[in-house]
Each structure stands twice: as structure tokens, then as C-alpha cells.
N, CA and C atoms of all chains as a GROMACS GRO file, in nm:
protein
  591
    1UNK      N    1   0.734  -0.147   0.874
    1UNK     CA    2   0.793  -0.209   0.756
    1UNK      C    3   0.793  -0.110   0.643
    2UNK      N    4   0.871  -0.138   0.544
    2UNK     CA    5   0.896  -0.030   0.450
    2UNK      C    6   0.948  -0.081   0.317
    3UNK      N    7   0.887  -0.182   0.263
    3UNK     CA    8   0.932  -0.225   0.132
    3UNK      C    9   0.816  -0.277   0.048
    4UNK      N   10   0.850  -0.307  -0.077
    4UNK     CA   11   0.750  -0.345  -0.175
    4UNK      C   12   0.767  -0.492  -0.210
    5UNK      N   13   0.656  -0.566  -0.212
    5UNK     CA   14   0.662  -0.708  -0.242
    5UNK      C   15   0.562  -0.742  -0.352
    6UNK      N   16   0.594  -0.839  -0.438
    6UNK     CA   17   0.498  -0.880  -0.541
    6UNK      C   18   0.381  -0.955  -0.478
    7UNK      N   19   0.263  -0.931  -0.533
    7UNK     CA   20   0.142  -0.996  -0.482
    7UNK      C   21   0.112  -1.118  -0.569
    8UNK      N   22   0.096  -1.236  -0.509
    8UNK     CA   23   0.064  -1.356  -0.588
    8UNK      C   24  -0.071  -1.342  -0.658
    9UNK      N   25  -0.090  -1.421  -0.763
    9UNK     CA   26  -0.217  -1.419  -0.835
    9UNK      C   27  -0.333  -1.441  -0.738
   10UNK      N   28  -0.436  -1.360  -0.753
   10UNK     CA   29  -0.554  -1.373  -0.668
   10UNK      C   30  -0.543  -1.303  -0.536
   11UNK      N   31  -0.428  -1.246  -0.505
   11UNK     CA   32  -0.410  -1.182  -0.376
   11UNK      C   33  -0.486  -1.052  -0.361
   12UNK      N   34  -0.509  -0.986  -0.474
   12UNK     CA   35  -0.584  -0.860  -0.472
   12UNK      C   36  -0.716  -0.880  -0.544
   13UNK      N   37  -0.827  -0.852  -0.476
   13UNK     CA   38  -0.960  -0.873  -0.535
   13UNK      C   39  -1.045  -0.748  -0.514
   14UNK      N   40  -1.131  -0.724  -0.612
   14UNK     CA   41  -1.221  -0.610  -0.604
   14UNK      C   42  -1.365  -0.659  -0.601
   15UNK      N   43  -1.449  -0.585  -0.532
   15UNK     CA   44  -1.592  -0.615  -0.534
   15UNK      C   45  -1.646  -0.588  -0.674
   16UNK      N   46  -1.764  -0.643  -0.708
   16UNK     CA   47  -1.818  -0.623  -0.842
   16UNK      C   48  -1.832  -0.476  -0.882
   17UNK      N   49  -1.861  -0.390  -0.786
   17UNK     CA   50  -1.873  -0.248  -0.821
   17UNK      C   51  -1.739  -0.174  -0.816
   18UNK      N   52  -1.633  -0.246  -0.782
   18UNK     CA   53  -1.499  -0.188  -0.782
   18UNK      C   54  -1.470  -0.094  -0.666
   19UNK      N   55  -1.564  -0.082  -0.573
   19UNK     CA   56  -1.548   0.016  -0.467
   19UNK      C   57  -1.482  -0.041  -0.342
   20UNK      N   58  -1.468  -0.172  -0.335
   20UNK     CA   59  -1.400  -0.234  -0.221
   20UNK      C   60  -1.286  -0.322  -0.272
   21UNK      N   61  -1.170  -0.301  -0.216
   21UNK     CA   62  -1.053  -0.381  -0.253
   21UNK      C   63  -1.006  -0.459  -0.131
   22UNK      N   64  -0.972  -0.585  -0.154
   22UNK     CA   65  -0.922  -0.670  -0.047
   22UNK      C   66  -0.788  -0.730  -0.089
   23UNK      N   67  -0.687  -0.705  -0.011
   23UNK     CA   68  -0.553  -0.757  -0.038
   23UNK      C   69  -0.518  -0.857   0.072
   24UNK      N   70  -0.493  -0.980   0.032
   24UNK     CA   71  -0.460  -1.085   0.128
   24UNK      C   72  -0.324  -1.145   0.090
   25UNK      N   73  -0.234  -1.151   0.185
   25UNK     CA   74  -0.104  -1.215   0.162
   25UNK      C   75  -0.069  -1.300   0.285
   26UNK      N   76  -0.003  -1.412   0.258
   26UNK     CA   77   0.033  -1.502   0.366
   26UNK      C   78   0.181  -1.538   0.359
   27UNK      N   79   0.239  -1.557   0.477
   27UNK     CA   80   0.381  -1.596   0.489
   27UNK      C   81   0.474  -1.502   0.413
   28UNK      N   82   0.447  -1.375   0.424
   28UNK     CA   83   0.535  -1.276   0.360
   28UNK      C   84   0.663  -1.265   0.442
   29UNK      N   85   0.779  -1.290   0.381
   29UNK     CA   86   0.904  -1.275   0.456
   29UNK      C   87   0.930  -1.127   0.487
   30UNK      N   88   0.952  -1.097   0.611
   30UNK     CA   89   0.978  -0.959   0.651
   30UNK      C   90   1.096  -0.958   0.747
   31UNK      N   91   1.131  -0.841   0.794
   31UNK     CA   92   1.237  -0.827   0.893
   31UNK      C   93   1.180  -0.752   1.012
   32UNK      N   94   1.193  -0.813   1.129
   32UNK     CA   95   1.152  -0.747   1.252
   32UNK      C   96   1.269  -0.663   1.300
   33UNK      N   97   1.252  -0.533   1.298
   33UNK     CA   98   1.364  -0.443   1.331
   33UNK      C   99   1.311  -0.326   1.414
   34UNK      N  100   1.275  -0.357   1.539
   34UNK     CA  101   1.205  -0.254   1.619
   34UNK      C  102   1.287  -0.130   1.646
   35UNK      N  103   1.420  -0.137   1.639
   35UNK     CA  104   1.501  -0.019   1.670
   35UNK      C  105   1.535   0.063   1.546
   36UNK      N  106   1.484   0.018   1.428
   36UNK     CA  107   1.509   0.098   1.307
   36UNK      C  108   1.462   0.240   1.328
   37UNK      N  109   1.529   0.345   1.281
   37UNK     CA  110   1.644   0.346   1.189
   37UNK      C  111   1.780   0.355   1.256
   38UNK      N  112   1.791   0.314   1.379
   38UNK     CA  113   1.921   0.314   1.445
   38UNK      C  114   2.022   0.234   1.362
   39UNK      N  115   2.145   0.285   1.352
   39UNK     CA  116   2.247   0.222   1.268
   39UNK      C  117   2.271   0.077   1.308
   40UNK      N  118   2.269   0.049   1.438
   40UNK     CA  119   2.298  -0.087   1.484
   40UNK      C  120   2.169  -0.164   1.518
   41UNK      N  121   2.059  -0.125   1.459
   41UNK     CA  122   1.931  -0.192   1.486
   41UNK      C  123   1.938  -0.339   1.446
   42UNK      N  124   1.904  -0.425   1.539
   42UNK     CA  125   1.905  -0.569   1.512
   42UNK      C  126   1.791  -0.604   1.418
   43UNK      N  127   1.822  -0.684   1.315
   43UNK     CA  128   1.721  -0.727   1.218
   43UNK      C  129   1.699  -0.877   1.230
   44UNK      N  130   1.576  -0.917   1.254
   44UNK     CA  131   1.544  -1.058   1.274
   44UNK      C  132   1.443  -1.104   1.170
   45UNK      N  133   1.471  -1.213   1.100
   45UNK     CA  134   1.375  -1.264   1.000
   45UNK      C  135   1.241  -1.297   1.066
   46UNK      N  136   1.133  -1.262   0.996
   46UNK     CA  137   0.998  -1.286   1.046
   46UNK      C  138   0.905  -1.309   0.928
   47UNK      N  139   0.781  -1.343   0.960
   47UNK     CA  140   0.681  -1.370   0.856
   47UNK      C  141   0.550  -1.305   0.897
   48UNK      N  142   0.475  -1.263   0.796
   48UNK     CA  143   0.350  -1.195   0.826
   48UNK      C  144   0.239  -1.242   0.733
   49UNK      N  145   0.122  -1.260   0.789
   49UNK     CA  146  -0.002  -1.276   0.712
   49UNK      C  147  -0.081  -1.147   0.735
   50UNK      N  148  -0.150  -1.100   0.632
   50UNK     CA  149  -0.234  -0.983   0.657
   50UNK      C  150  -0.350  -0.978   0.559
   51UNK      N  151  -0.453  -0.908   0.601
   51UNK     CA  152  -0.567  -0.877   0.515
   51UNK      C  153  -0.596  -0.729   0.525
   52UNK      N  154  -0.590  -0.663   0.413
   52UNK     CA  155  -0.614  -0.519   0.405
   52UNK      C  156  -0.743  -0.497   0.326
   53UNK      N  157  -0.834  -0.421   0.381
   53UNK     CA  158  -0.959  -0.391   0.312
   53UNK      C  159  -0.974  -0.239   0.300
   54UNK      N  160  -0.996  -0.195   0.178
   54UNK     CA  161  -1.021  -0.053   0.153
   54UNK      C  162  -1.158  -0.037   0.091
   55UNK      N  163  -1.234   0.059   0.145
   55UNK     CA  164  -1.368   0.087   0.092
   55UNK      C  165  -1.371   0.231   0.042
   56UNK      N  166  -1.400   0.244  -0.086
   56UNK     CA  167  -1.400   0.376  -0.148
   56UNK      C  168  -1.513   0.462  -0.095
   57UNK      N  169  -1.483   0.587  -0.064
   57UNK     CA  170  -1.585   0.681  -0.023
   57UNK      C  171  -1.636   0.760  -0.142
   58UNK      N  172  -1.700   0.874  -0.114
   58UNK     CA  173  -1.759   0.953  -0.222
   58UNK      C  174  -1.688   1.085  -0.247
   59UNK      N  175  -1.590   1.117  -0.165
   59UNK     CA  176  -1.518   1.244  -0.181
   59UNK      C  177  -1.404   1.226  -0.280
   60UNK      N  178  -1.410   1.295  -0.394
   60UNK     CA  179  -1.303   1.278  -0.493
   60UNK      C  180  -1.172   1.340  -0.449
   61UNK      N  181  -1.063   1.280  -0.491
   61UNK     CA  182  -0.929   1.330  -0.462
   61UNK      C  183  -0.848   1.328  -0.591
   62UNK      N  184  -0.786   1.438  -0.624
   62UNK     CA  185  -0.695   1.443  -0.739
   62UNK      C  186  -0.566   1.508  -0.693
   63UNK      N  187  -0.457   1.433  -0.705
   63UNK     CA  188  -0.325   1.487  -0.673
   63UNK      C  189  -0.245   1.488  -0.802
   64UNK      N  190  -0.195   1.601  -0.841
   64UNK     CA  191  -0.118   1.608  -0.966
   64UNK      C  192  -0.006   1.709  -0.951
   65UNK      N  193   0.110   1.672  -1.002
   65UNK     CA  194   0.225   1.763  -1.006
   65UNK      C  195   0.294   1.741  -1.140
   66UNK      N  196   0.273   1.833  -1.232
   66UNK     CA  197   0.328   1.817  -1.367
   66UNK      C  198   0.481   1.820  -1.365
   67UNK      N  199   0.539   1.889  -1.265
   67UNK     CA  200   0.685   1.894  -1.259
   67UNK      C  201   0.744   1.761  -1.215
   68UNK      N  202   0.662   1.681  -1.148
   68UNK     CA  203   0.708   1.547  -1.106
   68UNK      C  204   0.642   1.436  -1.186
   69UNK      N  205   0.564   1.474  -1.282
   69UNK     CA  206   0.506   1.378  -1.377
   69UNK      C  207   0.417   1.273  -1.311
   70UNK      N  208   0.321   1.315  -1.229
   70UNK     CA  209   0.226   1.218  -1.177
   70UNK      C  210   0.088   1.279  -1.163
   71UNK      N  211  -0.011   1.193  -1.172
   71UNK     CA  212  -0.150   1.232  -1.146
   71UNK      C  213  -0.223   1.114  -1.083
   72UNK      N  214  -0.276   1.138  -0.964
   72UNK     CA  215  -0.361   1.039  -0.897
   72UNK      C  216  -0.504   1.089  -0.904
   73UNK      N  217  -0.595   1.002  -0.946
   73UNK     CA  218  -0.737   1.037  -0.953
   73UNK      C  219  -0.814   0.930  -0.878
   74UNK      N  220  -0.884   0.968  -0.774
   74UNK     CA  221  -0.956   0.867  -0.697
   74UNK      C  222  -1.047   0.928  -0.594
   75UNK      N  223  -1.061   0.856  -0.485
   75UNK     CA  224  -1.154   0.897  -0.379
   75UNK      C  225  -1.092   0.871  -0.242
   76UNK      N  226  -1.136   0.947  -0.146
   76UNK     CA  227  -1.102   0.912  -0.009
   76UNK      C  228  -1.161   0.774   0.022
   77UNK      N  229  -1.099   0.705   0.114
   77UNK     CA  230  -1.142   0.569   0.144
   77UNK      C  231  -1.131   0.542   0.293
   78UNK      N  232  -1.191   0.432   0.334
   78UNK     CA  233  -1.172   0.380   0.469
   78UNK      C  234  -1.086   0.255   0.458
   79UNK      N  235  -0.990   0.242   0.545
   79UNK     CA  236  -0.900   0.126   0.537
   79UNK      C  237  -0.891   0.058   0.673
   80UNK      N  238  -0.889  -0.075   0.668
   80UNK     CA  239  -0.874  -0.154   0.791
   80UNK      C  240  -0.779  -0.270   0.764
   81UNK      N  241  -0.717  -0.318   0.869
   81UNK     CA  242  -0.613  -0.420   0.854
   81UNK      C  243  -0.617  -0.518   0.969
   82UNK      N  244  -0.596  -0.646   0.936
   82UNK     CA  245  -0.567  -0.745   1.041
   82UNK      C  246  -0.445  -0.822   0.996
   83UNK      N  247  -0.367  -0.868   1.093
   83UNK     CA  248  -0.240  -0.932   1.059
   83UNK      C  249  -0.198  -1.027   1.169
   84UNK      N  250  -0.109  -1.118   1.129
   84UNK     CA  251  -0.043  -1.206   1.226
   84UNK      C  252   0.105  -1.207   1.190
   85UNK      N  253   0.189  -1.192   1.291
   85UNK     CA  254   0.334  -1.186   1.270
   85UNK      C  255   0.401  -1.296   1.351
   86UNK      N  256   0.498  -1.361   1.289
   86UNK     CA  257   0.574  -1.466   1.357
   86UNK      C  258   0.724  -1.436   1.347
   87UNK      N  259   0.793  -1.443   1.459
   87UNK     CA  260   0.938  -1.427   1.462
   87UNK      C  261   0.995  -1.556   1.518
   88UNK      N  262   1.020  -1.656   1.430
   88UNK     CA  263   1.053  -1.791   1.479
   88UNK      C  264   1.177  -1.797   1.568
   89UNK      N  265   1.279  -1.719   1.538
   89UNK     CA  266   1.405  -1.733   1.612
   89UNK      C  267   1.393  -1.696   1.759
   90UNK      N  268   1.291  -1.615   1.792
   90UNK     CA  269   1.274  -1.580   1.934
   90UNK      C  270   1.141  -1.634   1.988
   91UNK      N  271   1.072  -1.713   1.906
   91UNK     CA  272   0.949  -1.775   1.952
   91UNK      C  273   0.837  -1.676   1.978
   92UNK      N  274   0.836  -1.567   1.904
   92UNK     CA  275   0.734  -1.464   1.927
   92UNK      C  276   0.628  -1.468   1.818
   93UNK      N  277   0.505  -1.456   1.860
   93UNK     CA  278   0.394  -1.446   1.766
   93UNK      C  279   0.298  -1.338   1.815
   94UNK      N  280   0.236  -1.271   1.720
   94UNK     CA  281   0.141  -1.166   1.755
   94UNK      C  282   0.028  -1.168   1.654
   95UNK      N  283  -0.093  -1.157   1.703
   95UNK     CA  284  -0.210  -1.154   1.614
   95UNK      C  285  -0.296  -1.035   1.653
   96UNK      N  286  -0.332  -0.959   1.553
   96UNK     CA  287  -0.419  -0.845   1.581
   96UNK      C  288  -0.560  -0.894   1.612
   97UNK      N  289  -0.636  -0.806   1.672
   97UNK     CA  290  -0.778  -0.833   1.688
   97UNK      C  291  -0.846  -0.829   1.552
   98UNK      N  292  -0.974  -0.860   1.549
   98UNK     CA  293  -1.048  -0.864   1.423
   98UNK      C  294  -1.036  -0.733   1.347
   99UNK      N  295  -1.041  -0.745   1.217
   99UNK     CA  296  -1.016  -0.630   1.130
   99UNK      C  297  -1.108  -0.512   1.162
  100UNK      N  298  -1.228  -0.541   1.207
  100UNK     CA  299  -1.324  -0.434   1.235
  100UNK      C  300  -1.278  -0.341   1.347
  101UNK      N  301  -1.182  -0.388   1.428
  101UNK     CA  302  -1.137  -0.306   1.540
  101UNK      C  303  -1.022  -0.214   1.502
  102UNK      N  304  -0.970  -0.226   1.380
  102UNK     CA  305  -0.859  -0.142   1.338
  102UNK      C  306  -0.908  -0.015   1.270
  103UNK      N  307  -0.817   0.079   1.255
  103UNK     CA  308  -0.852   0.202   1.184
  103UNK      C  309  -0.728   0.260   1.119
  104UNK      N  310  -0.750   0.352   1.026
  104UNK     CA  311  -0.640   0.423   0.961
  104UNK      C  312  -0.679   0.570   0.952
  105UNK      N  313  -0.581   0.658   0.964
  105UNK     CA  314  -0.616   0.801   0.962
  105UNK      C  315  -0.603   0.863   0.824
  106UNK      N  316  -0.559   0.785   0.726
  106UNK     CA  317  -0.554   0.834   0.588
  106UNK      C  318  -0.572   0.716   0.494
  107UNK      N  319  -0.655   0.732   0.392
  107UNK     CA  320  -0.666   0.629   0.289
  107UNK      C  321  -0.731   0.689   0.165
  108UNK      N  322  -0.678   0.649   0.052
  108UNK     CA  323  -0.736   0.686  -0.077
  108UNK      C  324  -0.726   0.565  -0.168
  109UNK      N  325  -0.817   0.557  -0.266
  109UNK     CA  326  -0.804   0.453  -0.368
  109UNK      C  327  -0.851   0.510  -0.501
  110UNK      N  328  -0.785   0.465  -0.607
  110UNK     CA  329  -0.818   0.518  -0.738
  110UNK      C  330  -0.719   0.470  -0.842
  111UNK      N  331  -0.679   0.560  -0.930
  111UNK     CA  332  -0.586   0.525  -1.037
  111UNK      C  333  -0.475   0.629  -1.044
  112UNK      N  334  -0.360   0.583  -1.087
  112UNK     CA  335  -0.245   0.673  -1.098
  112UNK      C  336  -0.177   0.654  -1.232
  113UNK      N  337  -0.125   0.763  -1.283
  113UNK     CA  338  -0.042   0.757  -1.403
  113UNK      C  339   0.080   0.844  -1.375
  114UNK      N  340   0.199   0.792  -1.403
  114UNK     CA  341   0.318   0.871  -1.377
  114UNK      C  342   0.428   0.838  -1.478
  115UNK      N  343   0.539   0.911  -1.468
  115UNK     CA  344   0.654   0.884  -1.553
  115UNK      C  345   0.625   0.898  -1.700
  116UNK      N  346   0.672   0.801  -1.778
  116UNK     CA  347   0.657   0.810  -1.923
  116UNK      C  348   0.511   0.812  -1.966
  117UNK      N  349   0.426   0.745  -1.891
  117UNK     CA  350   0.284   0.742  -1.927
  117UNK      C  351   0.221   0.880  -1.905
  118UNK      N  352   0.263   0.948  -1.799
  118UNK     CA  353   0.216   1.085  -1.776
  118UNK      C  354   0.271   1.176  -1.886
  119UNK      N  355   0.397   1.152  -1.925
  119UNK     CA  356   0.456   1.231  -2.033
  119UNK      C  357   0.380   1.215  -2.163
  120UNK      N  358   0.332   1.093  -2.187
  120UNK     CA  359   0.252   1.070  -2.308
  120UNK      C  360   0.124   1.151  -2.305
  121UNK      N  361   0.065   1.163  -2.185
  121UNK     CA  362  -0.055   1.245  -2.172
  121UNK      C  363  -0.025   1.391  -2.207
  122UNK      N  364   0.088   1.441  -2.154
  122UNK     CA  365   0.125   1.579  -2.180
  122UNK      C  366   0.149   1.600  -2.328
  123UNK      N  367   0.218   1.505  -2.392
  123UNK     CA  368   0.248   1.517  -2.534
  123UNK      C  369   0.119   1.518  -2.615
  124UNK      N  370   0.027   1.427  -2.580
  124UNK     CA  371  -0.101   1.418  -2.651
  124UNK      C  372  -0.180   1.547  -2.632
  125UNK      N  373  -0.181   1.600  -2.509
  125UNK     CA  374  -0.253   1.724  -2.483
  125UNK      C  375  -0.192   1.839  -2.561
  126UNK      N  376  -0.058   1.840  -2.571
  126UNK     CA  377   0.009   1.945  -2.646
  126UNK      C  378  -0.024   1.941  -2.794
  127UNK      N  379  -0.029   1.819  -2.847
  127UNK     CA  380  -0.062   1.804  -2.989
  127UNK      C  381  -0.204   1.851  -3.017
  128UNK      N  382  -0.295   1.817  -2.923
  128UNK     CA  383  -0.434   1.858  -2.943
  128UNK      C  384  -0.446   2.010  -2.936
  129UNK      N  385  -0.367   2.072  -2.845
  129UNK     CA  386  -0.373   2.217  -2.832
  129UNK      C  387  -0.319   2.285  -2.958
  130UNK      N  388  -0.213   2.227  -3.015
  130UNK     CA  389  -0.154   2.284  -3.137
  130UNK      C  390  -0.243   2.257  -3.257
  131UNK      N  391  -0.293   2.132  -3.266
  131UNK     CA  392  -0.373   2.093  -3.383
  131UNK      C  393  -0.508   2.159  -3.385
  132UNK      N  394   0.584   0.997   0.369
  132UNK     CA  395   0.461   0.938   0.420
  132UNK      C  396   0.344   0.968   0.327
  133UNK      N  397   0.257   0.872   0.304
  133UNK     CA  398   0.139   0.899   0.222
  133UNK      C  399   0.047   1.000   0.289
  134UNK      N  400   0.006   1.096   0.213
  134UNK     CA  401  -0.090   1.196   0.258
  134UNK      C  402  -0.141   1.266   0.134
  135UNK      N  403  -0.233   1.358   0.153
  135UNK     CA  404  -0.290   1.428   0.039
  135UNK      C  405  -0.184   1.508  -0.034
  136UNK      N  406  -0.197   1.512  -0.164
  136UNK     CA  407  -0.113   1.597  -0.250
  136UNK      C  408   0.035   1.562  -0.250
  137UNK      N  409   0.065   1.435  -0.237
  137UNK     CA  410   0.202   1.388  -0.260
  137UNK      C  411   0.194   1.269  -0.354
  138UNK      N  412   0.306   1.235  -0.415
  138UNK     CA  413   0.314   1.115  -0.499
  138UNK      C  414   0.298   0.993  -0.410
  139UNK      N  415   0.195   0.914  -0.434
  139UNK     CA  416   0.164   0.798  -0.349
  139UNK      C  417   0.231   0.671  -0.398
  140UNK      N  418   0.272   0.671  -0.523
  140UNK     CA  419   0.322   0.549  -0.584
  140UNK      C  420   0.470   0.529  -0.556
  141UNK      N  421   0.511   0.404  -0.554
  141UNK     CA  422   0.652   0.374  -0.537
  141UNK      C  423   0.710   0.312  -0.663
  142UNK      N  424   0.632   0.314  -0.770
  142UNK     CA  425   0.680   0.268  -0.900
  142UNK      C  426   0.671   0.387  -0.995
  143UNK      N  427   0.780   0.415  -1.065
  143UNK     CA  428   0.779   0.522  -1.163
  143UNK      C  429   0.758   0.460  -1.301
  144UNK      N  430   0.703   0.536  -1.393
  144UNK     CA  431   0.659   0.485  -1.524
  144UNK      C  432   0.549   0.381  -1.502
  145UNK      N  433   0.439   0.426  -1.444
  145UNK     CA  434   0.331   0.335  -1.402
  145UNK      C  435   0.196   0.393  -1.444
  146UNK      N  436   0.104   0.304  -1.480
  146UNK     CA  437  -0.037   0.343  -1.493
  146UNK      C  438  -0.123   0.226  -1.447
  147UNK      N  439  -0.219   0.258  -1.360
  147UNK     CA  440  -0.304   0.151  -1.310
  147UNK      C  441  -0.372   0.189  -1.180
  148UNK      N  442  -0.418   0.086  -1.110
  148UNK     CA  443  -0.491   0.107  -0.985
  148UNK      C  444  -0.393   0.125  -0.869
  149UNK      N  445  -0.430   0.213  -0.780
  149UNK     CA  446  -0.344   0.242  -0.665
  149UNK      C  447  -0.431   0.275  -0.544
  150UNK      N  448  -0.395   0.221  -0.431
  150UNK     CA  449  -0.459   0.261  -0.306
  150UNK      C  450  -0.352   0.268  -0.199
  151UNK      N  451  -0.373   0.357  -0.105
  151UNK     CA  452  -0.274   0.369   0.000
  151UNK      C  453  -0.344   0.410   0.129
  152UNK      N  454  -0.306   0.346   0.238
  152UNK     CA  455  -0.358   0.381   0.368
  152UNK      C  456  -0.244   0.400   0.466
  153UNK      N  457  -0.264   0.487   0.563
  153UNK     CA  458  -0.157   0.514   0.660
  153UNK      C  459  -0.217   0.543   0.796
  154UNK      N  460  -0.132   0.529   0.895
  154UNK     CA  461  -0.176   0.554   1.031
  154UNK      C  462  -0.263   0.442   1.086
  155UNK      N  463  -0.235   0.320   1.043
  155UNK     CA  464  -0.312   0.206   1.093
  155UNK      C  465  -0.280   0.183   1.241
  156UNK      N  466  -0.382   0.159   1.317
  156UNK     CA  467  -0.363   0.126   1.458
  156UNK      C  468  -0.469   0.025   1.502
  157UNK      N  469  -0.438  -0.043   1.609
  157UNK     CA  470  -0.532  -0.139   1.665
  157UNK      C  471  -0.472  -0.206   1.786
  158UNK      N  472  -0.531  -0.316   1.822
  158UNK     CA  473  -0.482  -0.394   1.936
  158UNK      C  474  -0.473  -0.540   1.897
  159UNK      N  475  -0.400  -0.616   1.977
  159UNK     CA  476  -0.386  -0.758   1.948
  159UNK      C  477  -0.329  -0.831   2.067
  160UNK      N  478  -0.295  -0.957   2.044
  160UNK     CA  479  -0.249  -1.043   2.154
  160UNK      C  480  -0.128  -1.123   2.109
  161UNK      N  481  -0.025  -1.131   2.193
  161UNK     CA  482   0.090  -1.214   2.157
  161UNK      C  483   0.071  -1.356   2.209
  162UNK      N  484   0.169  -1.442   2.179
  162UNK     CA  485   0.155  -1.583   2.214
  162UNK      C  486   0.178  -1.611   2.362
  163UNK      N  487   0.195  -1.505   2.440
  163UNK     CA  488   0.201  -1.521   2.586
  163UNK      C  489   0.078  -1.461   2.652
  164UNK      N  490  -0.018  -1.424   2.568
  164UNK     CA  491  -0.143  -1.370   2.621
  164UNK      C  492  -0.140  -1.223   2.654
  165UNK      N  493  -0.031  -1.156   2.618
  165UNK     CA  494  -0.021  -1.012   2.648
  165UNK      C  495  -0.100  -0.931   2.545
  166UNK      N  496  -0.179  -0.841   2.598
  166UNK     CA  497  -0.253  -0.750   2.510
  166UNK      C  498  -0.162  -0.633   2.472
  167UNK      N  499  -0.149  -0.609   2.343
  167UNK     CA  500  -0.057  -0.505   2.296
  167UNK      C  501  -0.125  -0.416   2.193
  168UNK      N  502  -0.086  -0.291   2.193
  168UNK     CA  503  -0.129  -0.200   2.086
  168UNK      C  504  -0.034  -0.217   1.969
  169UNK      N  505  -0.086  -0.199   1.849
  169UNK     CA  506   0.002  -0.204   1.731
  169UNK      C  507  -0.026  -0.082   1.645
  170UNK      N  508   0.075  -0.049   1.560
  170UNK     CA  509   0.059   0.059   1.465
  170UNK      C  510   0.101   0.193   1.518
  171UNK      N  511   0.141   0.278   1.425
  171UNK     CA  512   0.179   0.416   1.456
  171UNK      C  513   0.129   0.504   1.341
  172UNK      N  514   0.160   0.629   1.349
  172UNK     CA  515   0.123   0.720   1.240
  172UNK      C  516   0.191   0.688   1.109
  173UNK      N  517   0.299   0.610   1.116
  173UNK     CA  518   0.371   0.576   0.993
  173UNK      C  519   0.346   0.433   0.947
  174UNK      N  520   0.251   0.364   1.009
  174UNK     CA  521   0.219   0.227   0.964
  174UNK      C  522   0.131   0.238   0.839
  175UNK      N  523   0.188   0.203   0.725
  175UNK     CA  524   0.114   0.222   0.600
  175UNK      C  525   0.122   0.099   0.512
  176UNK      N  526   0.014   0.078   0.438
  176UNK     CA  527   0.004  -0.034   0.344
  176UNK      C  528  -0.056   0.020   0.215
  177UNK      N  529  -0.025  -0.047   0.104
  177UNK     CA  530  -0.082  -0.003  -0.023
  177UNK      C  531  -0.080  -0.117  -0.124
  178UNK      N  532  -0.152  -0.096  -0.233
  178UNK     CA  533  -0.135  -0.183  -0.350
  178UNK      C  534  -0.115  -0.097  -0.473
  179UNK      N  535  -0.043  -0.154  -0.569
  179UNK     CA  536  -0.020  -0.091  -0.698
  179UNK      C  537  -0.041  -0.200  -0.802
  180UNK      N  538  -0.145  -0.188  -0.881
  180UNK     CA  539  -0.182  -0.294  -0.975
  180UNK      C  540  -0.196  -0.234  -1.114
  181UNK      N  541  -0.107  -0.271  -1.203
  181UNK     CA  542  -0.118  -0.215  -1.337
  181UNK      C  543   0.005  -0.240  -1.420
  182UNK      N  544   0.028  -0.147  -1.511
  182UNK     CA  545   0.140  -0.161  -1.604
  182UNK      C  546   0.251  -0.064  -1.566
  183UNK      N  547   0.375  -0.113  -1.568
  183UNK     CA  548   0.488  -0.024  -1.551
  183UNK      C  549   0.594  -0.059  -1.654
  184UNK      N  550   0.682   0.036  -1.676
  184UNK     CA  551   0.782   0.020  -1.781
  184UNK      C  552   0.916  -0.015  -1.719
  185UNK      N  553   0.969  -0.132  -1.753
  185UNK     CA  554   1.099  -0.175  -1.702
  185UNK      C  555   1.160  -0.270  -1.803
  186UNK      N  556   1.293  -0.274  -1.807
  186UNK     CA  557   1.364  -0.360  -1.901
  186UNK      C  558   1.317  -0.335  -2.045
  187UNK      N  559   1.288  -0.209  -2.072
  187UNK     CA  560   1.250  -0.164  -2.206
  187UNK      C  561   1.121  -0.226  -2.257
  188UNK      N  562   1.035  -0.265  -2.166
  188UNK     CA  563   0.906  -0.320  -2.208
  188UNK      C  564   0.804  -0.305  -2.097
  189UNK      N  565   0.676  -0.305  -2.134
  189UNK     CA  566   0.572  -0.295  -2.030
  189UNK      C  567   0.562  -0.424  -1.950
  190UNK      N  568   0.539  -0.408  -1.819
  190UNK     CA  569   0.523  -0.522  -1.728
  190UNK      C  570   0.387  -0.508  -1.660
  191UNK      N  571   0.317  -0.617  -1.649
  191UNK     CA  572   0.187  -0.616  -1.581
  191UNK      C  573   0.202  -0.690  -1.449
  192UNK      N  574   0.186  -0.621  -1.338
  192UNK     CA  575   0.208  -0.683  -1.207
  192UNK      C  576   0.121  -0.617  -1.100
  193UNK      N  577   0.114  -0.686  -0.988
  193UNK     CA  578   0.052  -0.629  -0.868
  193UNK      C  579   0.158  -0.630  -0.758
  194UNK      N  580   0.175  -0.517  -0.694
  194UNK     CA  581   0.269  -0.507  -0.583
  194UNK      C  582   0.198  -0.451  -0.460
  195UNK      N  583   0.253  -0.484  -0.346
  195UNK     CA  584   0.204  -0.426  -0.221
  195UNK      C  585   0.319  -0.357  -0.151
  196UNK      N  586   0.289  -0.248  -0.089
  196UNK     CA  587   0.384  -0.184   0.002
  196UNK      C  588   0.341  -0.225   0.142
  197UNK      N  589   0.434  -0.279   0.218
  197UNK     CA  590   0.401  -0.323   0.354
  197UNK      C  591   0.496  -0.258   0.452
   0.00000   0.00000   0.00000
């Protein structure tokens, strides 16, 4: 899948120390398109429930490109996912095993600033350097 | 694809919390009892929670990439 969806209130929660994030969404409308990106790939309406858990590690990560106006500041993380997918028109359902059995080969969590907000940082830094 | 040293966000003019994971894999079961593997190197999920600039004003929202 490859798109962005709004998260309902309460869908994203953080642990008290802010180091664990849990994102839960239910009945998210999606498109089952196993042959994508083929031009004639069949697209079938489907729905997904999922729970994503990220746990912040201790290794800091900073990605910044001033020419593209972004800065990410955070930490490497561990990420796991469980999900259930339903494709009603073909009567197909799939449920992953428990979240503990999943893994991800890349994950980070932290804060990002980009675009005009990054530009404001540059402007402020420039003023301080001049002043 | 999300990886180190690339722009992870899918919202421009943004400041806030961001997390991204990629390469999710696991196993599961369909409604016919078949055991199946799921996920690939490009299976990625994320959240973006904060302020972004749109329609000439700041917006406070939470989004997920699925």
C-alpha cells in the first residue's frame, strides 16, 4: 500500500516516557492491487485493521539536507505490526500472527521539521550569525 | 523508500513527531486456513503528527502512511 490517511482522535498514543508509540486504526478503506504497478493491475476495494508499535532505541539519528529543507532528529527504533485485511468482493480475509512475531528491517522515530518551518530555522540562524 | 539519510516525511511544510518503519514481514492465516507469509522489503508504515501549513494557515493533524 502506498498512501496517506488521516488518523482518528486517539489512534496514536505514546507511553508516558514518550519512547513507545502505538498506532491503531480500524476499517481503513484500502485497495487490494497485487499486480501493481502493472498498468492493467486490477484494483479491488478492501479494508484493513492494524496495530503498529514502535519502540525508541538509544542510537541517535539525524538526517538533514539544507538544499531540500528538512531535518529529522530522532533515534533508531524497533517496529512491529499486526493486521487484518478483508476483501469482501472475493470473500478473502487474512490475519497476521501476533505482533510479537513480526519484524521490520528499518525504523526510526523522532521529530521532523521541513519546508517553511525549516526555512524559518535557517532565517533565525542567519540573523543570529549576523547579529 | 524510507531509509537512513533521506526525507522520511510525506508532508511538506511540517513540524512535529514522525516515525517510519520499513521492511515489515511476518506470517499469518487466511480465512481458508492457509498459512501465508506477508510483507516485503517495501512494506512500510509511518505516522506524522504535528503542524503543517496548508490553505494559508497552520493545520494540526495526525496522518499515517500505510
